N, C-alpha and C positions, 0 to 999 in steps of 0.2 A: 436283766436280772435273772438269776438262776432260781428256779422253784424247787420246793422240796423241804427236806429237814436239814438244818444246819446245826451241827453239834461239834463240839471240840474234839478234834483227833479222829482218825479212822477207827480206832478201837471202840470209842464211844459210839460212833455211828453203827458199827457192827453189833454192838449190844442192844441198841434201840431197834435195829432191823430184826434181830433174833427174837426179842420180845414181842414185836408187832406181828411177825410171822406166827409165833406160837399162839398169840391171842386170836388172830384172824383166821388162822388155819387155812382151809380150802376156799375162803372167800377171796384170797389174794390171787389176782391174775397176772400180776407182774410187779417187780420192784426195780426202780432205777436208783443207783447210787452214783454220785459223781462229785468228788472232792468234798465229802462231808454232807452233801445234800441228799436226801432220800425222798422218793415219791413212791407211794403204795397204790397200785391200781386195783380196782374192784369193778365187777359188772354193775350197772345201774340198779338192778334189783336187789343188790346186796349192799347198797350204800348205807341205808339206815342201820342195818345190823352191824356193819363194820364200824360206823360212828358210834354206835352204842358200846361196842367192845373197846374202842379207843378211849371213850369217855370213862369206862370202867378202869382203864390202865392209869388214868390221871390226866389225860388231855381234856381239860375242862372248858375250853372256849375256842371260838373261831376267830382268827386274826383277819382273814380275808377270804373271799370267794372269787376265783378268777376263771376266765374262759380263754382258751387258745382256739382260734378258728383254723382248723386243719383242712384247708381247701382241697389239696390234692388227695387226701384220704376221705373227703366228703364227710367230715366228722367235726364234732366239737369236743374239746376236752375240758371238762369241768373239774376244778380243783379247789378243795377246802384246805386251807392252811390253819392247823391247829396247834395249840400249845397248852401250857398249864400255868395257872396262878397258884394253885394249891400244893403241887408237888415240887419240892426243891430240886429233885433230880431231873425233872422234865421242864423246869422253868426256862432253861436256855435252849430248848429244843423247839423247832417249828417243823411239824410233820405235814406233809401234803398227802391228802387222801383224794384220789382222782378217779374219774370214770370217763369213758369215751362213748359219745352217742352219735348217731347219724345226724347231720346237720339239715337234712331236707325234711320238709313237711312240719308237723307239729312236734317240736323237740321238748321232751318231758323227762324230768328226773324227780325223784322224791325229795321233798324238803327235808332239811336237817334242823329246822328250827325247834322241833320237838325234842331233839337231842341236845342241841346248843342253841339256846335262844339268841346268842350273839351272831347267828347267821342271817337274822331276819333282814336287816338293812342291806347287807351285801347280796343276798339272793334277790331282792328287789332291783338292785342295780344291774345284775346280770340279766334279769328278765327284761328290764327296760332297754338295755343296749345290745343285747344279743338274742332276745327272744326265746330264751330257755324258760319254760313253764315248770315251776317247782310245785309239784302236786302236794297238797296239804299245807301250803303256806298260808298263814292267817290273813294276810294283806297284800296280795300280789297286785300291785298297781305301780305305775311309773312315779319316780320321785322328782326327776328334774325336767323331763321332756313332756310335750303335749302327747296325748294318747295316739294321735295320727302319726307323729314322728317316731314314737316308740315302736309302732307297728312295722316301720321300715328297717328295724334292727341296724341302727347306724354304726356300730362298731364291727360288724361283720366285714370280712375283706371284700365282698362283692357289692357293698353299698356304694352307690354312685352319688357323689356330691353334685348338686345342681348349682350352677352359677347364677347369680341373681342379676347379672348384667350391670352391676355398679362398679365403676372403676374410677380411681382417683388418678389425676395426672401429676 
């Protein structure tokens, strides 16, 4: 699955990118466009400000929060896919707001629950499976896994699955 903004036609994608660049200004560290999909990168420290500006543009909710484990770069790419219920022009748009953080040690990014309450559940999943701590999150605890298994960050690429020694003939 390709991540980013999916908008009808390259002209529409260009208009959204222009508006996002204008709204976010120097917070933007990079933009990727590919076949109508757009991802906007910001520094982790700018994530809350960028999210607030996007919300002001009409992106009123988070559809998903994802992580890509960039092992070769020794980093994690955290992405928020946002869209709009209230703005008909943006209703068909899903924009990815992304940041890249080092994967070693205590990985922290600011929570966006204060901007988009719909991020609450997805940030908990990312915390549980990848070990990303969302600073300021109101209830950061595992949803599905036991705390000891969540500590092992089971969806990171370096997670080793232990065999149980149970085989069926």
